[in-house]
C-alpha positions, 0 to 999 in steps of 0.5 A, a space after each residue: 211956507 217953505 218945503 222940507 227940502 228947502 229947510 234942510 238945505 238952509 240948515 246944511 248951508 248955515 250949519 256948515 258956515 257957522 261951524 267954519 266961522 267958529 273953527 269947530 272940528 269939521 267932522 262935528 260940524 258936518 255930522 251935526 248939520 246933517 242930522 239937523 237937516 234930516 229932521 225936517 225931511 224924515 222926522 226926529 226918530 227916523 233922522 236919528 236912525 237913518 243918520 246913524 245907519 248911513 254913517 256906519 254904511 259909509 265906513 263899512 267898506 273893504 276898499 276903505 281898509 286901505 286908508 288905515 293901512 297906508 296911514 300905518 305904513 306912512 307912520 312907520 316910515 316917518 319913524 324908521 329913518 327912511 327920510 334921510 336915505 331919500 334925502 341923500 338919494 335926492 342930493 345925488 340927483 340934484 347936486 349940480 343944479 343951481 340952489 341944489 340944496 333947495 332942489 334936493 328938498 323938493 325931490 326928497 319931498 316928492 319921493 317921501 310923499 309918494 312912499 308915505 302918501 302923506 304931505 304932512 309926513 313928508 314936510 315933517 320928515 324932510 324938513 327936519 333933515 333939510 331946514 337947518 342944513 339949508 340955513 347954514 348954507 346961506 338960504 333965507 330961513 323963510 325961503 327954506 321953509 317955503 320950499 319945504 311947504 310948497 313941495 310936500 303935497 306933490 306926494 299926494 298925487 304921485 301914487 300910492 295916494 289915500 286921497 285918490 282912494 277916497 275919490 275912487 270910493 265916491 266916484 266908483 272909478 278904478 283906483 289903478 287908473 286914478 293912481 296913474 292919472 296922478 303921476 304926471 301932475 304930481 311930477 309937474 307940481 315938483 317941477 313947478 317948484 324947481 323952476 321957482 327955485 331956479 329963478 330964485 337962485 338966478 337972482 342971488 348969484 354966488 350967495 347960495 352954496 351947492 351941495 357937496 360934490 360926490 363921486 360917481 361911486 359914492 352916488 351909486 352907493 347912496 342911491 343903492 341905499 335908498 332903493 329898498 325904500 323906493 321899491 315899496 312904490 313899485 311893489 304896491 303900485 305894480 301889484 295893483 296894476 298887474 292885478 296881483 292884489 287889490 289896493 287894500 291888500 297892497 296896503 297890508 303888504 306895504 305895512 309888512 314891508 315897512 316893518 321888515 325894512 325898519 327891522 333891517 335898518 334897526 331904526 325902530 325898537 319894539 317898545 316904540 311900536 305901541 306909540 306908532 300904532 296909537 299915532 296911526 290909529 289917531 289919524 285913522 280915526 279922524 279920517 274915518 269919522 270924516 268919511 262917516 259923517 260925509 256919507 250922512 251928508 251926501 244922503 241928506 243932500 241927495 234926499 233933498 235933491 240939492 245936487 240936482 238943483 245945483 246941476 240945473 243951476 250950473 247947466 242953466 247958467 252956461 253951456 260951456 264946459 270950459 266955463 263950468 270947469 273954471 267955476 268948479 276949480 275956483 270953488 274948490 280952491 276956495 273950499 280947500 283953504 277951509 277944508 281938508 281934501 277928504 271931506 271936500 271930496 266926499 261933499 263936492 264930488 257927488 255934486 260936481 261929477 254928474 255935471 262934468 260927465 254931462 260935458 263929456 269930461 272923464 271921471 279919471 281926469 276930473 279926479 286928477 283935477 280935484 285932488 290937485 286942486 284940493 292939495 293946494 289948500 293944505 299949504 294955504 291959510 287959514 287951515 293948511 296943515 302942511 303950512 303949519 307943520 312946515 312953519 313949526 319945524 322951521 321955528 317960524 310963524 306962518 306969516 313970514 313963510 307966506 311971504 316967500 310961498 306966494 311965487 310957488 303958489 302962482 307956479 302951482 296954480 298955473 300948473 293946475 290949469 295946465 292939468 285941467 285943460 290938457 286932459 292927456 296930462 292925466 289920461 295918457 298913462 292910464 290909457 297907455 297902460 290899458 286901465 281905462 
């Protein structure tokens, strides 16, 4: 007869697989599987009580307050006309490059994604501004959509980033160090996309028009108009790095700053605020439910000693840190195609982190690897939300977009492996700033 821990492990495994196969909401899948797996370990009454307690404990965290506040700040920006100013500023920076409109899309996505912290928001806001403009200038509609989709997740790495906040919660790692660890990988993501666009332009000489040339005076004026939007990154990240306020306090400052900026721009009316709050509340509810059920799942796995068993199996399979990292990266790339970054981090980081620390890999470096790896999943089928949003904005099905997306995926994955095997790409900034 199987012991309770084995039964619990099988319930978790098959419960999650069945949920994914039938496309059930991932939060419901994780919560139900965790509760059912707790029954053979604790009994029915204790399973109900402990699961509920763990879910509440998982979201009863002051640092987690940063997530709904950053979400609200991002929604305000998305509705506040900020994207257009950032696109104009990006156009000034890329105006003389080959395929300059596509390069503008990439830089604008990195800027807006960094300011809002959300890849979906960046793809929607920048895509609405850039897609039709690129098509009119001779770009294939599929390629225009692929550029927008591929570059949007770079903002998930450039600080501030909600995904790094979740990783910090699980790993007890400094949020400030993680923010800085993601800066260079995020810029590298954008540069990888820019290289693909450059090669695309080389194959089509004379077919793609450049953005309208502007004078130095006009360029300075455009950048000056975008400075207030970009200043939020400096205020939020600089305040955290300087020790003036915590990530949660910085998120509340970001909300106030965005409201003031929108009032100055006169881009949001008072009557629109309720719908903005509802939109932010809906997104927050999804994220917090995922955090709650994933906390219950982590407890059940720990109680059943599943992380220990996986750790022993991996360490027994190889004593090479390089092989271990490759295995983990492949697993996370596959997981990311089926699962959003938040639940993936909450489930897999508690399993993988003790293993990588055995090999002397820094948790901050590992955090940059994990977030970058899982960010690839948001632009790949079957559940890549950025891919679906980008395709919908371009008025295309996802299949034609994917045909133009694969060169970007190759470049991004090659960049990922550079980040994995060159630790200083993620550790240099936090180390230089004395955050580690």
